C-alpha positions as MATLAB code, in Angstrom:
seq = 'MLHHINHYRNWQLFRRRLRCPSENIISLSSQSFFISTTSPLNSKRTWQKLFATDTTKSLLRKLGSSAVPSAWGLEADLSRLEERLSAINTVLSDAEKIQSKNDSIRLWLHDLIEVLYDAEDALDEIECETLRRKVVKTTGSTSRKVRRFFSSSSMIAFRLRMGHKIKNIMERLAEISSLKSNFNLNERTNDDSHVLHEEKEILYRSFVSFSGLIGRDEEKERIINILVEPFREARNECSIISSQNHQISKTSRHLSVLDSNSLFDQALPKHPHKLHHVRSIVFATSLEGLGCKAGFEKCLSEFKHLRSLELMDDSEFEVFPERVGALKHLRYLNFAGNAKMKRLPKSIFKLQSLQAMVVGVGLEELPKDVRYMISLGFLFLVTKQKRLPEGGIGCLECLQTLVISYCENLENLCEDMQGLKSLQKLYICGCKSLISLPGSMKCLTALKELFIGDCEKLDMMTLDEEKERETQRLSLQIVAFGGLPATQALPKQLLHGCTNSLERFMIVDCPNIIELPECISNLKKLQNLQIVRCPGLRKRCQRETGEDWPKISHVPEFYVESDDSSEETSD';
ca = [
      42.771  -49.341   73.377;
      44.829  -50.969   70.609;
      43.870  -48.116   68.263;
      45.089  -45.631   70.871;
      48.417  -47.434   71.315;
      49.029  -47.706   67.562;
      48.542  -43.974   67.139;
      50.889  -43.387   70.047;
      53.564  -45.517   68.377;
      53.171  -43.497   65.177;
      53.696  -40.355   67.212;
      56.883  -41.836   68.671;
      58.150  -42.487   65.128;
      57.338  -38.879   64.335;
      59.537  -37.782   67.245;
      62.403  -40.035   66.216;
      62.267  -38.651   62.693;
      63.068  -35.297   64.236;
      66.269  -36.914   65.519;
      65.531  -36.053   69.109;
      65.532  -38.505   72.040;
      62.385  -40.581   72.191;
      60.580  -40.587   75.491;
      58.136  -43.252   76.584;
      55.342  -41.007   77.821;
      52.856  -43.640   78.903;
      55.390  -45.495   81.042;
      56.879  -42.346   82.542;
      56.893  -42.914   86.258;
      56.230  -46.637   86.280;
      59.992  -46.965   85.851;
      60.398  -46.424   89.581;
      58.211  -49.428   90.403;
      59.748  -51.818   87.910;
      63.253  -50.742   88.852;
      62.483  -52.307   92.201;
      60.402  -55.278   91.129;
      62.130  -56.562   88.027;
      65.733  -56.178   89.063;
      68.033  -58.633   87.262;
      70.483  -58.323   90.129;
      70.332  -61.621   91.968;
      72.192  -60.386   95.029;
      70.338  -59.268   98.131;
      73.486  -57.415   99.123;
      73.492  -55.279   95.951;
      69.763  -54.578   96.107;
      69.976  -53.321   99.713;
      73.040  -51.248   98.907;
      71.096  -49.329   96.287;
      68.095  -48.811   98.500;
      69.825  -47.734  101.711;
      72.129  -45.225  100.036;
      69.530  -43.737   97.746;
      66.895  -43.311  100.449;
      69.330  -41.777  102.941;
      70.450  -39.199  100.394;
      66.845  -38.499   99.424;
      65.921  -37.830  103.051;
      68.904  -35.531  103.501;
      67.951  -33.571  100.389;
      64.403  -33.176  101.639;
      65.548  -32.076  105.093;
      67.929  -29.573  103.532;
      65.268  -28.050  101.274;
      62.033  -26.190  101.855;
      59.969  -29.354  101.326;
      59.392  -29.545  105.083;
      58.180  -26.050  106.141;
      59.045  -24.437  109.429;
      55.425  -23.516  110.220;
      54.970  -26.638  112.329;
      57.604  -25.734  114.928;
      59.575  -28.937  114.377;
      62.817  -27.302  113.233;
      64.898  -28.477  116.188;
      63.733  -32.085  115.887;
      64.273  -32.146  112.127;
      67.715  -30.581  112.479;
      68.774  -33.337  114.867;
      67.342  -35.935  112.498;
      69.410  -34.466  109.662;
      72.576  -34.602  111.782;
      71.950  -38.228  112.718;
      71.327  -39.267  109.100;
      74.424  -37.392  107.930;
      76.580  -39.262  110.431;
      75.208  -42.631  109.315;
      75.540  -41.722  105.646;
      79.318  -41.334  105.974;
      79.778  -45.038  106.780;
      77.143  -46.507  104.464;
      79.529  -46.936  101.549;
      81.935  -49.033  103.596;
      79.148  -51.020  105.276;
      77.569  -51.924  101.960;
      80.875  -53.094  100.513;
      81.716  -55.502  103.326;
      78.253  -56.733  104.334;
      78.656  -59.942  102.352;
      81.430  -60.919  104.759;
      79.659  -59.865  107.937;
      76.127  -60.977  108.829;
      75.964  -58.448  111.665;
      76.491  -55.562  109.255;
      73.866  -56.998  106.930;
      71.368  -57.119  109.810;
      72.403  -53.585  110.805;
      71.641  -52.357  107.288;
      68.293  -54.138  107.330;
      67.301  -52.411  110.584;
      68.454  -49.084  109.168;
      66.301  -49.501  106.078;
      63.204  -50.050  108.225;
      63.854  -46.798  110.100;
      64.526  -44.941  106.855;
      61.123  -45.995  105.581;
      59.455  -44.661  108.716;
      61.419  -41.406  108.498;
      60.344  -41.024  104.877;
      56.715  -41.580  105.869;
      56.934  -38.989  108.639;
      58.416  -36.292  106.393;
      55.877  -37.077  103.697;
      53.043  -36.790  106.185;
      54.191  -33.305  107.167;
      54.457  -32.341  103.514;
      51.018  -33.811  102.717;
      49.391  -31.910  105.562;
      51.042  -28.674  104.451;
      49.798  -29.116  100.882;
      46.311  -29.968  102.073;
      46.120  -26.849  104.214;
      47.352  -24.754  101.297;
      44.521  -26.027   99.085;
      41.850  -25.595  101.769;
      43.055  -22.072  102.474;
      42.931  -21.019   98.821;
      39.326  -22.199   98.401;
      38.215  -19.352  100.648;
      35.636  -21.455  102.491;
      34.410  -20.171  105.876;
      32.523  -23.283  106.930;
      32.707  -24.582  110.486;
      34.673  -27.600  109.254;
      37.317  -25.386  107.629;
      37.585  -23.104  110.691;
      38.113  -26.170  112.868;
      40.743  -27.444  110.429;
      42.773  -24.245  110.823;
      42.251  -23.866  114.556;
      45.292  -23.638  116.816;
      44.237  -26.790  118.660;
      44.229  -28.753  115.384;
      47.707  -27.552  114.465;
      49.050  -28.243  117.947;
      47.615  -31.775  117.896;
      49.296  -32.484  114.550;
      52.603  -31.001  115.725;
      52.549  -33.108  118.890;
      51.734  -36.260  116.956;
      54.505  -35.690  114.432;
      56.922  -34.652  117.160;
      56.294  -37.975  118.882;
      56.916  -39.881  115.629;
      60.164  -38.062  114.952;
      61.322  -38.614  118.532;
      60.690  -42.338  118.143;
      62.640  -42.380  114.871;
      65.489  -40.477  116.517;
      65.696  -43.006  119.348;
      65.868  -45.902  116.887;
      68.453  -44.106  114.788;
      70.506  -43.393  117.901;
      70.565  -47.085  118.741;
      71.542  -48.014  115.186;
      74.179  -45.288  115.089;
      75.717  -46.469  118.355;
      76.231  -49.941  116.883;
      78.240  -48.729  113.900;
      81.281  -48.238  116.114;
      81.315  -52.013  116.670;
      82.093  -52.595  112.991;
      85.101  -50.263  112.617;
      83.572  -48.735  109.513;
      85.492  -46.134  107.543;
      83.898  -42.765  106.987;
      83.661  -41.843  103.314;
      82.047  -39.099  101.274;
      82.442  -40.654   97.812;
      79.531  -40.170   95.450;
      78.433  -43.478   93.910;
      75.617  -41.880   91.941;
      77.190  -42.862   88.611;
      77.131  -46.511   89.659;
      73.497  -46.185   90.705;
      72.644  -44.595   87.367;
      74.252  -47.430   85.393;
      72.462  -50.078   87.434;
      69.121  -48.293   87.000;
      69.650  -48.255   83.244;
      70.086  -52.034   83.320;
      66.951  -52.410   85.419;
      64.918  -50.177   83.121;
      65.923  -52.231   80.088;
      64.587  -55.255   81.934;
      61.312  -53.402   82.457;
      60.997  -52.670   78.731;
      61.476  -56.357   77.935;
      58.891  -57.305   80.537;
      56.259  -54.787   79.482;
      56.240  -56.150   75.948;
      54.992  -59.493   77.233;
      52.031  -58.261   79.258;
      48.690  -59.263   77.812;
      49.714  -62.476   76.078;
      48.029  -65.346   77.884;
      50.332  -67.946   76.395;
      53.328  -66.097   77.859;
      51.989  -65.869   81.421;
      54.076  -68.705   82.812;
      57.194  -67.302   81.179;
      56.456  -63.886   82.675;
      56.262  -65.455   86.109;
      59.577  -67.239   85.619;
      61.264  -64.086   84.331;
      60.032  -62.026   87.265;
      60.433  -64.519   90.066;
      63.945  -65.761   89.358;
      65.792  -62.519   90.230;
      64.097  -62.427   93.629;
      65.253  -65.693   95.117;
      67.403  -63.547   97.403;
      65.458  -60.237   97.524;
      61.901  -61.501   97.877;
      61.603  -59.943  101.352;
      61.100  -56.531   99.707;
      59.169  -57.417   96.530;
      56.268  -59.774   95.998;
      54.755  -61.089   92.793;
      51.198  -62.323   93.234;
      50.184  -65.023   90.756;
      48.146  -68.193   90.614;
      51.267  -69.969   91.902;
      52.232  -67.478   94.599;
      49.814  -65.950   97.126;
      52.408  -64.852   99.667;
      53.205  -61.308  100.770;
      56.134  -61.072  103.142;
      56.027  -58.825  106.193;
      58.596  -56.490  104.665;
      57.118  -56.334  101.146;
      57.159  -52.802   99.765;
      56.472  -53.447   96.075;
      53.795  -55.698   94.595;
      53.270  -56.891   91.039;
      49.894  -58.588   90.615;
      49.621  -61.044   87.736;
      46.459  -62.656   89.113;
      44.109  -60.289   90.966;
      41.928  -63.134   92.256;
      44.912  -64.605   94.065;
      45.453  -61.260   95.794;
      41.818  -60.592   96.663;
      40.750  -64.156   97.569;
      43.961  -65.610   99.025;
      46.561  -63.086  100.170;
      44.383  -60.169  101.317;
      41.974  -62.033  103.645;
      44.836  -63.781  105.453;
      47.215  -60.867  105.923;
      45.567  -57.465  105.260;
      48.034  -55.700  107.580;
      50.899  -56.630  105.253;
      49.623  -54.039  102.782;
      50.117  -51.208  105.271;
      53.727  -50.585  104.249;
      53.428  -51.327  100.519;
      54.925  -48.480   98.472;
      53.930  -49.459   94.929;
      51.594  -51.877   93.201;
      50.978  -52.775   89.579;
      47.911  -54.733   88.495;
      49.217  -56.306   85.283;
      45.948  -58.062   84.432;
      42.317  -56.965   84.338;
      40.211  -56.312   87.425;
      37.135  -58.054   86.129;
      35.070  -60.828   87.596;
      33.153  -61.679   90.745;
      34.462  -59.834   93.783;
      37.126  -57.790   91.991;
      35.547  -54.418   92.770;
      35.136  -55.212   96.465;
      38.622  -56.693   96.600;
      40.190  -53.615   95.007;
      38.362  -51.287   97.404;
      39.556  -53.398  100.333;
      43.127  -53.079   99.049;
      42.811  -49.301   98.868;
      41.619  -49.169  102.467;
      44.650  -51.152  103.642;
      47.281  -49.050  101.844;
      48.674  -46.525  104.311;
      51.818  -45.353  102.526;
      51.254  -46.166   98.832;
      53.286  -44.040   96.399;
      52.508  -45.683   93.045;
      49.320  -47.299   91.716;
      49.072  -48.667   88.184;
      46.227  -50.487   86.425;
      47.625  -51.845   83.164;
      44.404  -53.478   81.962;
      40.645  -52.967   82.129;
      38.368  -53.131   85.160;
      34.660  -53.672   85.683;
      33.928  -50.376   87.437;
      33.010  -47.127   85.692;
      34.091  -44.857   88.541;
      37.313  -45.058   90.498;
      36.495  -46.053   94.106;
      36.098  -43.109   96.516;
      38.728  -44.597   98.790;
      41.454  -43.572   96.360;
      41.224  -40.122   97.962;
      42.641  -41.512  101.205;
      45.981  -42.389   99.534;
      47.517  -39.093  100.596;
      51.095  -40.257   99.917;
      50.329  -41.259   96.309;
      52.777  -39.803   93.767;
      51.937  -41.748   90.584;
      48.565  -42.938   89.273;
      48.188  -44.715   85.931;
      44.987  -46.293   84.626;
      45.678  -45.780   80.920;
      44.531  -49.288   80.001;
      41.089  -48.804   81.502;
      38.478  -48.172   78.819;
      35.432  -48.626   81.051;
      36.236  -46.036   83.716;
      34.159  -43.014   82.706;
      34.313  -40.727   85.737;
      36.620  -39.746   88.560;
      35.350  -39.407   92.128;
      35.622  -36.029   93.873;
      37.865  -37.630   96.471;
      40.651  -38.160   93.930;
      41.315  -34.429   93.866;
      42.396  -34.610   97.501;
      45.647  -36.180   96.299;
      47.735  -33.056   96.769;
      50.997  -35.052   96.651;
      50.233  -36.652   93.278;
      52.979  -35.801   90.795;
      52.002  -37.825   87.702;
      48.649  -39.050   86.393;
      47.878  -41.032   83.233;
      44.114  -41.292   82.711;
      42.196  -44.036   80.937;
      40.850  -43.935   77.399;
      37.239  -44.161   78.604;
      37.224  -40.975   80.689;
      34.305  -38.715   79.755;
      35.437  -35.589   81.585;
      38.328  -34.217   83.600;
      36.620  -31.941   86.160;
      37.847  -28.451   87.053;
      38.716  -29.801   90.492;
      41.964  -31.087   88.965;
      43.314  -27.656   89.986;
      43.541  -28.950   93.549;
      46.260  -31.417   92.514;
      48.821  -28.715   93.116;
      51.876  -31.005   92.923;
      50.962  -32.490   89.548;
      53.961  -32.318   87.222;
      52.884  -34.766   84.500;
      49.421  -35.269   83.018;
      48.499  -37.632   80.177;
      44.918  -36.765   79.254;
      42.334  -38.594   77.165;
      38.829  -37.161   77.470;
      35.512  -37.052   75.594;
      34.906  -33.388   76.434;
      34.360  -30.804   73.691;
      36.127  -28.104   75.634;
      38.623  -27.969   78.489;
      37.134  -25.494   80.974;
      38.966  -22.567   82.494;
      39.914  -22.814   86.148;
      41.053  -26.425   85.791;
      44.239  -27.564   84.067;
      45.292  -23.944   83.558;
      45.754  -23.546   87.321;
      48.400  -26.289   87.643;
      51.467  -24.137   88.262;
      53.761  -27.147   88.823;
      52.768  -28.975   85.623;
      55.841  -29.641   83.477;
      54.518  -32.097   80.869;
      51.030  -32.108   79.374;
      49.940  -34.738   76.844;
      46.497  -34.320   75.260;
      46.022  -37.489   73.265;
      43.234  -38.671   70.938;
      40.461  -36.594   72.452;
      38.258  -37.024   69.400;
      35.495  -34.661   70.575;
      37.777  -31.886   71.797;
      37.261  -28.625   69.891;
      38.944  -26.090   72.179;
      41.593  -26.066   74.880;
      41.274  -23.974   78.015;
      41.849  -20.245   77.538;
      43.883  -19.774   80.726;
      46.990  -21.710   79.718;
      49.164  -18.789   80.807;
      48.786  -20.222   84.321;
      50.993  -23.185   83.362;
      54.120  -21.366   84.485;
      56.301  -24.483   84.706;
      55.149  -26.248   81.527;
      58.132  -27.465   79.509;
      56.599  -30.059   77.181;
      53.240  -29.906   75.398;
      52.047  -32.738   73.138;
      48.703  -32.557   71.323;
      47.945  -35.476   69.008;
      44.968  -37.228   67.444;
      42.421  -34.557   68.395;
      40.462  -34.689   65.129;
      37.835  -32.124   66.164;
      40.244  -29.505   67.493;
      39.693  -26.286   65.540;
      41.780  -23.672   67.339;
      44.486  -23.032   69.903;
      44.160  -20.405   72.640;
      46.197  -17.242   72.393;
      47.404  -17.889   75.933;
      49.765  -20.517   74.491;
      51.997  -17.630   73.444;
      52.561  -16.938   77.158;
      54.086  -20.337   77.966;
      57.533  -18.901   78.613;
      58.963  -22.109   80.134;
      57.895  -24.318   77.194;
      60.792  -26.126   75.491;
      59.061  -28.762   73.337;
      55.845  -28.388   71.324;
      54.409  -31.261   69.258;
      51.070  -30.985   67.465;
      49.951  -33.773   65.138;
      46.984  -35.561   63.558;
      44.550  -32.706   64.192;
      42.818  -32.542   60.814;
      40.571  -29.527   61.540;
      43.133  -27.397   63.356;
      44.181  -24.122   61.796;
      47.403  -22.961   63.465;
      46.761  -19.414   62.312;
      44.240  -19.020   65.142;
      47.265  -18.309   67.323;
      47.830  -15.103   65.359;
      44.235  -13.879   65.570;
      44.544  -12.462   69.084;
      46.434   -9.228   68.517;
      45.835   -7.772   71.978;
      47.941  -10.366   73.795;
      51.591   -9.486   73.415;
      53.839  -12.388   72.449;
      56.435  -12.960   75.134;
      59.954  -14.239   74.711;
      59.635  -18.015   74.595;
      62.081  -20.828   75.380;
      60.991  -23.263   72.666;
      63.825  -25.473   71.444;
      61.927  -28.161   69.516;
      58.744  -27.655   67.488;
      57.018  -30.264   65.314;
      53.786  -29.918   63.366;
      52.358  -32.930   61.526;
      49.094  -34.053   59.940;
      47.494  -30.586   59.878;
      45.677  -30.354   56.507;
      43.516  -27.379   57.602;
      46.544  -25.231   58.421;
      47.435  -22.880   55.584;
      50.182  -20.887   57.254;
      52.579  -21.232   60.170;
      51.891  -19.192   63.340;
      54.131  -16.138   62.939;
      53.751  -14.776   66.454;
      54.719  -18.068   68.038;
      57.818  -18.389   65.867;
      58.724  -14.768   66.477;
      58.691  -15.460   70.208;
      61.341  -18.176   69.945;
      63.825  -16.273   67.788;
      66.646  -16.856   70.255;
      65.831  -20.426   71.291;
      64.432  -22.661   68.507;
      66.918  -25.353   67.455;
      64.822  -28.007   65.681;
      61.744  -27.516   63.546;
      59.772  -30.200   61.688;
      56.766  -29.857   59.359;
      55.106  -33.087   58.159;
      51.955  -33.726   56.089;
      50.810  -30.121   55.981;
      49.818  -29.969   52.271;
      48.181  -26.536   52.373;
      51.102  -24.567   53.778;
      52.443  -22.881   50.663;
      55.201  -20.656   52.025;
      57.440  -20.050   55.017;
      56.995  -16.794   56.948;
      59.714  -14.141   56.863;
      60.410  -14.632   60.582;
      62.023  -18.003   59.792;
      65.120  -16.100   58.708;
      65.394  -14.633   62.215;
      65.708  -18.057   63.878;
      69.457  -17.739   64.294;
      69.818  -20.800   66.554;
      67.923  -23.126   64.229;
      70.139  -26.147   63.545;
      67.740  -28.638   61.988;
      64.786  -28.047   59.654;
      62.822  -30.946   58.181;
      59.944  -30.648   55.717;
      58.208  -33.895   54.794;
      55.302  -34.376   52.345;
      54.490  -30.687   52.069;
      54.307  -30.204   48.274;
      53.635  -26.479   48.497;
      56.863  -25.909   50.406;
      59.110  -28.252   48.482;
      59.512  -26.056   45.409;
      59.871  -22.881   47.416;
      62.599  -24.439   49.557;
      64.781  -25.760   46.748;
      68.443  -25.054   47.303;
      69.614  -21.759   45.760;
      66.594  -21.406   43.422;
      63.542  -21.659   45.709;
      61.711  -18.454   46.678;
      62.008  -19.346   50.369;
      65.633  -20.492   50.186;
      67.044  -17.145   51.470;
      64.919  -17.578   54.601;
      66.476  -20.951   55.468;
      69.945  -20.848   53.904;
      71.490  -20.263   57.342;
      70.206  -23.607   58.708;
      73.087  -26.150   58.959;
      70.870  -29.237   58.536;
      68.000  -29.029   56.089;
      65.906  -31.935   54.783;
      62.936  -31.909   52.412;
      60.931  -34.906   51.179;
      57.919  -35.164   48.877;
      55.425  -37.916   48.042;
      57.662  -39.288   45.277;
      60.459  -39.758   47.862;
      62.790  -37.318   46.100;
      64.681  -35.251   48.614;
      67.153  -32.474   49.040;
      69.499  -31.977   51.967;
      72.097  -29.467   53.007;
      74.653  -29.692   55.773;
];
């Protein structure tokens, strides 16, 4: 695992050298959890202000979009819900500002937050059911179970159940809304999103400081003190489980587990129902030892509305428990630190709402069934496979970021990458056995960033071998190739496709590339070109005198560096 992380850090340095914003891939969506659980704001008032406003606006956006389809016949109920939330939203700003002076308003906001959670769960349940039906329908199965699933009686039963939930939420909202007139609140439409953004930046910086401490036993007590102190006032929403604290409050939505035994042996047996409304959980230490597997499975069975699950360290089980498939609301799953988990259960591919997944370094294979994760937008993949099969990753039409990292056995990617219609960022690094890239990569018209590094057997010219597939107009803005000793020439067709888009181009440690292709001169938007430790290119790219200088003389920022650290730049 340490080897994997060190290579990842080197890749981050590679990105920064390109002078583009660094992005912490591994910690992508865990921000959302730590924003809630490591807040340095020591005011309950401020914390609730952020939550109530943000959730109300999120619900209104969802109600105003196509996220909740009309096929269920709930349009009238949802329209009334939207009206009720809109009316409450107009007074939230004023209520949040004066709540510190009025305990009744503070209680009113607390009651509102509870209803907002339930409204969020109801809308998510409708969305989950819609996604599930979409997947089942596309499989083409005609089994009795599938026919029963799509029967009119099944749909009516679901509509009635959800209609009852929404009616209950409406009644509670009506009561809360009627009380707002008692407070003489002013109606406002000001957008405080810039304030929210600034506060989230502060919270994220706290997360970065915290994450650097995880794993050091001698720092455990200090971690606890750092995390617990900010929650003297807001501990009703966030709980930190440690050897010193076994308590989970009734309103806890976010859990950080520093001692899994305390959760499994102390907190869980006493109050299992308190996990029903938990939204996110991070296991910061390993799940190893007597009873950990059973305790973790019990946790999974108690989560009813979990959105984020993160295992930051190792565990004793080789297969993720089957019960993970019941977490239908799950949006983010990260088990990157788990080197022992070799396989994924079939049930995990029932997570149609999952938007981001970071797999562990021990995974032997990512099955083709990943195609059923139709909401997946981010995938960080480490696998021991030799080949990524067709009909799997290539079917993920919503995927926006794909990271294929240190798959040391991987020789070929899937051939159907043209199916990744939304892919904007593709990172391939540390795949030492990779020998070729599929021609379908030239069809990734939404791709904006391409990084390929530390693939010692990869010949980039394989992209030019497929003449039958016409190169489409690409959207690539940033391209970086590094550590590719087997590559003797740059892929002309790929570069030709991004004539009108490429802005930054970096070539590092590619000793056998001896010249730049003619199409480089057609990259009219290219602003930054960096060539590092490529001896064959250095002479040809010398200012004014190099054979390739006419091809790159139009580039405003040009940098070249060789092994002896001599360099030439132009601005």
